[in-house]
C-alpha positions as CSV (number, residue, x, y, z in Angstrom):
1,X,-5.4,20.8,-103.0
2,X,-3.7,20.1,-106.3
3,X,-7.0,19.3,-107.9
4,X,-7.9,23.0,-108.1
5,X,-5.0,23.7,-110.5
6,X,-6.8,22.0,-113.4
7,X,-9.8,24.3,-113.2
8,X,-8.1,26.8,-115.4
9,X,-8.3,24.3,-118.2
10,X,-12.1,24.9,-118.4
11,X,-11.6,28.5,-119.2
12,X,-9.1,27.6,-122.0
13,X,-11.5,25.0,-123.5
14,X,-14.4,27.5,-123.4
15,X,-12.3,30.2,-125.1
16,X,-11.3,27.8,-127.9
17,X,-14.9,27.0,-128.5
18,X,-15.8,30.6,-128.8
19,X,-13.0,31.5,-131.2
20,X,-14.0,29.2,-133.9
21,X,-14.6,32.2,-136.2
22,X,-11.6,34.3,-135.3
23,X,-8.9,34.1,-138.0
24,X,-6.4,36.9,-137.7
25,X,-5.6,36.3,-134.1
26,X,-5.1,32.5,-134.5
27,X,-2.2,30.3,-135.8
28,X,-2.2,29.3,-139.5
29,X,-4.6,26.6,-140.5
30,X,-7.6,27.7,-138.5
31,X,-10.5,28.7,-140.7
32,X,-13.7,30.7,-140.2
33,X,-16.9,29.0,-139.1
34,X,-19.7,31.1,-140.8
35,X,-22.9,31.7,-139.0
36,X,-25.6,29.2,-139.9
37,X,-28.9,27.8,-138.7
38,X,-27.5,24.3,-139.1
39,X,-26.2,24.0,-135.5
40,X,-24.8,20.5,-136.0
41,X,-22.8,21.7,-138.9
42,X,-21.6,24.8,-137.0
43,X,-20.6,22.7,-134.0
44,X,-18.7,20.3,-136.1
45,X,-16.8,23.2,-137.7
46,X,-15.8,24.6,-134.3
47,X,-14.7,21.2,-133.2
48,X,-12.5,20.9,-136.3
49,X,-10.9,24.2,-135.5
50,X,-10.2,23.1,-132.0
51,X,-8.5,20.0,-133.3
52,X,-6.3,22.2,-135.6
53,X,-5.5,24.6,-132.7
54,X,-4.7,21.9,-130.1
55,X,-1.0,21.4,-131.0
56,X,-0.4,25.1,-130.5
57,X,-1.9,25.2,-127.0
58,X,1.1,23.6,-125.2
59,X,3.1,26.8,-125.8
60,X,0.1,29.1,-125.6
61,X,-1.5,31.6,-128.0
62,X,-0.2,35.1,-127.0
63,X,-2.4,36.9,-129.5
64,X,-5.4,35.7,-127.5
65,X,-3.7,36.0,-124.1
66,X,-3.9,32.2,-123.7
67,X,-1.3,30.8,-121.4
68,X,0.9,27.8,-122.2
69,X,-1.0,24.6,-121.3
70,X,1.6,22.0,-120.8
71,X,2.7,22.7,-118.3
72,X,0.1,25.2,-117.2
73,X,1.5,27.6,-114.7
74,X,-0.6,29.3,-112.0
75,X,1.4,31.7,-109.8
76,X,-1.1,31.6,-107.0
77,X,-4.6,30.4,-106.1
78,X,-6.5,31.3,-102.9
79,X,-9.3,29.1,-101.5
80,X,-11.5,30.2,-98.5
81,X,-14.5,28.0,-97.9
82,X,-16.5,26.9,-94.9
83,X,-18.6,23.8,-95.7
84,X,-20.1,21.3,-93.2
85,X,-17.5,18.6,-94.0
86,X,-14.6,20.8,-95.2
87,X,-13.4,24.1,-93.8
88,X,-10.3,25.4,-95.6
89,X,-8.2,28.6,-96.0
90,X,-5.4,27.8,-98.4
91,X,-2.9,29.7,-100.5
92,X,-1.5,27.6,-103.3
93,X,1.5,29.0,-105.2
94,X,3.9,28.0,-108.0
95,X,1.3,25.5,-109.4
96,X,2.2,23.5,-112.5
97,X,-0.2,21.2,-114.3
98,X,1.1,18.6,-116.7
99,X,-0.9,16.7,-119.3
100,X,-3.5,19.4,-120.0
101,X,-3.3,19.1,-123.8
102,X,-4.1,15.4,-123.7
103,X,-7.9,16.0,-123.5
104,X,-10.7,14.1,-125.2
105,X,-13.8,16.0,-126.4
106,X,-16.9,13.9,-126.0
107,X,-19.4,16.6,-127.0
108,X,-19.3,20.2,-128.2
109,X,-22.4,22.2,-129.1
110,X,-22.1,25.8,-130.2
111,X,-24.9,28.2,-131.3
112,X,-23.8,31.4,-132.9
113,X,-27.4,32.7,-132.9
114,X,-28.0,32.7,-129.1
115,X,-24.3,32.7,-128.1
116,X,-24.4,29.5,-126.2
117,X,-21.6,26.8,-125.8
118,X,-21.8,23.4,-124.2
119,X,-18.7,21.3,-123.7
120,X,-18.2,17.8,-122.3
121,X,-14.5,17.0,-122.0
122,X,-12.4,14.2,-120.4
123,X,-8.9,14.8,-119.0
124,X,-7.4,11.2,-118.8
125,X,-4.4,12.1,-116.6
126,X,-3.0,15.2,-114.9
127,X,0.0,15.7,-112.7
128,X,0.0,18.7,-110.5
129,X,2.7,20.1,-108.2
130,X,3.2,23.3,-106.2
131,X,3.5,24.8,-102.8
132,X,0.7,25.1,-100.1
133,X,-0.1,27.0,-97.0
134,X,-3.3,25.8,-95.5
135,X,-5.5,26.0,-92.3
136,X,-8.6,24.0,-91.9
137,X,-10.4,20.7,-91.4
138,X,-11.6,17.8,-93.5
139,X,-14.2,15.9,-91.5
140,X,-12.1,15.2,-88.4
141,X,-8.8,15.4,-90.1
142,X,-6.9,18.7,-89.5
143,X,-5.5,20.5,-92.5
144,X,-2.7,22.6,-91.1
145,X,0.7,23.5,-92.3
146,X,2.8,24.4,-95.3
147,X,5.0,22.6,-97.8
148,X,5.0,21.1,-101.3
149,X,2.3,19.0,-102.9
150,X,2.2,16.6,-105.8
151,X,-0.9,15.0,-107.2
152,X,-1.9,12.6,-109.9
153,X,-5.5,12.7,-111.1
154,X,-7.2,10.5,-113.6
155,X,-10.4,10.4,-115.7
156,X,-11.6,13.9,-114.9
157,X,-15.0,14.6,-116.5
158,X,-15.8,18.3,-117.2
159,X,-19.2,19.7,-118.3
160,X,-19.4,23.4,-119.2
161,X,-22.5,25.4,-120.2
162,X,-22.0,29.0,-121.1
163,X,-24.3,31.8,-122.2
164,X,-22.8,35.0,-123.7
165,X,-24.2,38.4,-124.6
166,X,-23.4,41.2,-126.9
167,X,-22.0,44.4,-125.5
168,X,-20.6,47.7,-126.9
169,X,-17.3,48.8,-125.4
170,X,-16.3,52.4,-124.6
171,X,-15.0,52.8,-128.2
172,X,-18.3,51.7,-129.7
173,X,-17.0,48.3,-130.8
174,X,-19.3,45.4,-130.6
175,X,-17.9,42.6,-128.4
176,X,-19.1,39.5,-126.6
177,X,-18.8,38.7,-122.9
178,X,-19.8,35.6,-120.9
179,X,-23.1,36.3,-119.1
180,X,-23.5,32.9,-117.4
181,X,-21.1,30.0,-116.8
182,X,-22.0,26.7,-115.1
183,X,-19.4,24.0,-114.6
184,X,-19.7,20.4,-113.4
185,X,-16.6,18.4,-112.6
186,X,-16.0,14.9,-111.5
187,X,-12.5,13.7,-110.9
188,X,-12.4,9.9,-111.3
189,X,-9.5,9.1,-109.0
190,X,-6.3,10.6,-107.5
191,X,-3.5,10.4,-105.1
192,X,-1.3,13.0,-103.5
193,X,2.0,13.4,-101.7
194,X,2.7,16.2,-99.2
195,X,6.3,17.2,-98.2
196,X,6.5,19.5,-95.3
197,X,9.0,20.9,-92.8
198,X,9.6,18.9,-89.6
199,X,7.1,20.9,-87.6
200,X,4.3,20.1,-90.1
201,X,5.3,16.6,-91.1
202,X,2.8,14.8,-88.9
203,X,-0.2,16.8,-90.1
204,X,0.9,16.5,-93.7
205,X,1.3,12.7,-93.5
206,X,-2.1,12.3,-91.8
207,X,-3.8,14.4,-94.5
208,X,-2.1,12.6,-97.4
209,X,-2.9,9.2,-95.9
210,X,-6.5,10.0,-95.4
211,X,-6.9,11.3,-99.0
212,X,-5.1,8.4,-100.6
213,X,-7.3,5.9,-98.6
214,X,-10.5,7.7,-99.4
215,X,-10.1,9.6,-102.7
216,X,-13.7,9.2,-103.8
217,X,-15.0,10.6,-100.4
218,X,-12.6,13.5,-100.4
219,X,-13.2,14.4,-104.1
220,X,-17.0,14.4,-103.6
221,X,-16.7,16.6,-100.5
222,X,-14.4,19.0,-102.3
223,X,-16.6,19.1,-105.5
224,X,-18.4,22.4,-104.7
225,X,-15.0,24.2,-104.1
226,X,-13.6,22.7,-107.3
227,X,-16.6,23.8,-109.3
228,X,-16.7,27.3,-107.9
229,X,-13.0,27.9,-108.4
230,X,-13.3,26.6,-111.9
231,X,-16.1,29.1,-112.7
232,X,-14.1,32.0,-111.2
233,X,-10.8,31.2,-113.0
234,X,-12.6,30.4,-116.2
235,X,-14.4,33.7,-116.3
236,X,-11.2,35.6,-115.8
237,X,-9.5,33.7,-118.7
238,X,-12.4,34.1,-121.0
239,X,-12.7,37.8,-120.3
240,X,-9.0,38.2,-121.2
241,X,-9.3,36.4,-124.5
242,X,-12.6,38.1,-125.5
243,X,-11.1,41.5,-124.8
244,X,-9.0,41.2,-128.0
245,X,-11.8,39.8,-130.1
246,X,-14.8,41.7,-131.7
247,X,-18.2,40.2,-132.2
248,X,-17.4,39.9,-135.9
249,X,-14.3,37.8,-135.1
250,X,-16.4,35.4,-133.1
251,X,-19.6,35.1,-135.1
252,X,-19.1,36.5,-138.6
């Protein structure tokens, strides 16, 4: 369950890739990436701006509506899915994710001409905690109860491909919004701890024991939920940030 908290990071990473050209809304030291047909040069410029911006992300960038990243706080997250091997209705609250600013960018490609961005990022280690209220089933293991969860997850690989489009808002201002967003996520490994009231202790212990004995199996089964949640949360974050930027800010 704690894995889902990290999906918000995808939205933040995508926003940062898009704002390579925005100057007035960003902290000092970030410079503009002028439009060019040399895509390798442009992508390198965006990557450089991301590296400059990274130290600011722990506390957030209010001018872009970017939340603090370390810890990243999610007040609530609802999951309702019915898969063959995993049926779950869960409400996760007071989620905090630690280690989000310690990411490694393996690949970044940005094209200001067709408004596409491709990111491949690794998150070496994340610690997640929060509260859960869940009903469901994982294979033959019941997922029932409420309590507190803690999770440690390592070597998370994230691939994001996004396509944007130009729009004109109600005031006649040219802006950019994300038209298509595809995420692929693979969590390398993980372990969880569940603390529950006495009435739910047996179910919590069984679920945690099963996960910790079979992290690869559980993570693979949960992958569609993780990726769908990532896309939903990412779209919301990107829309918030892009609402304060014009097309000229993004691709001058």
